[in-house]
N, C-alpha and C positions, 0 to 999 in steps of 0.2 A: 503494499499500500502505501504509494506514494504520499508524506504529510506537505504541506502549505500552509503559511499561516501560523494563526495561536490559538489558545486553546480559551476557552471562557471561564478557566480559574487566572490566565497571567492577564487575559486583558483587565481582570478584576485587582488585578494585584497592581498594574500598572496606575491601573485608576486609582488606586487608594495611595500609595506615595506621591503621587503628583497632588494629589486632594491634600495630604500632609502636608505638604510644601507648602503648595495655597496658608494654607495656614498660618505657619513661622514665619512665612514674608511677607503676606499680605500686611499685616502689623505692624514688622518695623520699617516697613516703607510709608504708609498711611503716619502713622507718626509722626516722625519731622515733617511732612507736608504740611500738617496742623500745624508742628510750632512755627513753619515758617511765618506761614500765613498771622498766626497771634502775630509773630515780631512783627510785620510790614505793618500790618493793621495799630500795634499801641507805637510808632514812627509814625503815620502816617496824623494820629490824632494829637501828637506831641510836634510833630512840622505847626496843626495845628495852630496850638498854644505860642509857638516864635511867629506865627502870620499874626497873632490878638495882640503882641508886643511891639511890631512892627505899629501894628493901628493903633495904639494907645499914643503908640512914643509920637504919632502924627495927631492926635486927638485929645491928648492929657490933659488939656487945662479946662478944655470948655466941654468934654464931653463927658469924664470919667468922673465917678461920684465924688465925695466930700469925704473927709478921717470919717476913718470908725464903719464905711459901709459899704457893697457892692454892686453887681450888677451881672446879670448874665446874655453873654452878647453871644446871638447866636453867629454858624458858618455864615449864611448867610450873606450880612453883613462884608464879612472877610473879602467874600466874591463879588457880593458887591460893591467891593472901594478894590476888585483886582490885585490881592491881598495872598486868596485861593483860587487855583481854577476851580471852574463848576462844572465838571468833571470826571473830578476822583471818588475811581470806583471802590468800593471799603474787597478786601481777601476776604472777608468773610463768608457774603452772599451776594456777593458779585451786585448787590446794589448803590444805584451813587448814594455818595456822604447829604448833597444839596437834593432834594426832592422836590418836585413839585406841588402843591393844594399838601405839602406837610402841616400836620396841627403843628400848636407851637411850643405842645410839651414835649415834641420828639422831636431828636436828630443833634446834632454835635454843639455842646457850646461851652464857650472859656466863661467861665465863675472869675471877674477882677476883681479881688478886694484893696482898697485904700489900705492901709495899716497905720496910716500915716506918719507924722514926724514930725522934723526942719523939710526936707524935703519931698514929701510925702511918697512915703514905697508902699508900692500893686504890686501884689500876690498873683499869681498867672496857675487856677486848676483847671485843666479841659475834663471837657466829659461828656460821654456817649450815653446818652441818654433815649428810652424804651416810653412808654405811659405813666411807669411807675418807679422805676430802677433807672442809674445813672449810673454809670462804667470808669472809673480814674486809673488811665496805664501810669501813672508816677505811684499811684499808693491802692496795690491790690485791694485791702480790707477797708477801701471808701469807696462801702455800695449803697451811694446816697443816694433817699427818694429823690424826684422828681422836684413834687409837693411840698418838701423841708428847702431844697434850696429856692425853690421858688417865689416861697417864703417873707427868705429871708434875704432875698435880690430882689430888682426888680430884674424884669427881660427889658433889656434895650433896644427899643425903636431908631430907626431916625423916621 
């Protein structure tokens, strides 16, 4: 008898080995990709903070709050002033950071605190907020609620 090909047992063994290999390699590949997307996302949020510092340097005397107060600066203001590109995409969800028709309680905000002193010391903190909580890349424990931020600081509007 002339045998050509593989038996069913040999095929099942090969498929089992390939499945085990996939179980080991897929998580090893997806974890670094997910971590790099998170790092890029956090880096983008920090660059928005740097843009807000530039905005503050231009508008410091006319628009920033008095000593002891704060404002929430929406990312859309930075886009309107040409400090941030309008089509920046979040690596986490593939959506634009600045969305048309977004509600005022979602999106990226930079909280600007006037800590005071002789030369006015401003503290900039960036947050990416959904309708309830906000993510701060510089302080992973700071998961502030949007409502406490918005009651503490006024929302800046041009």
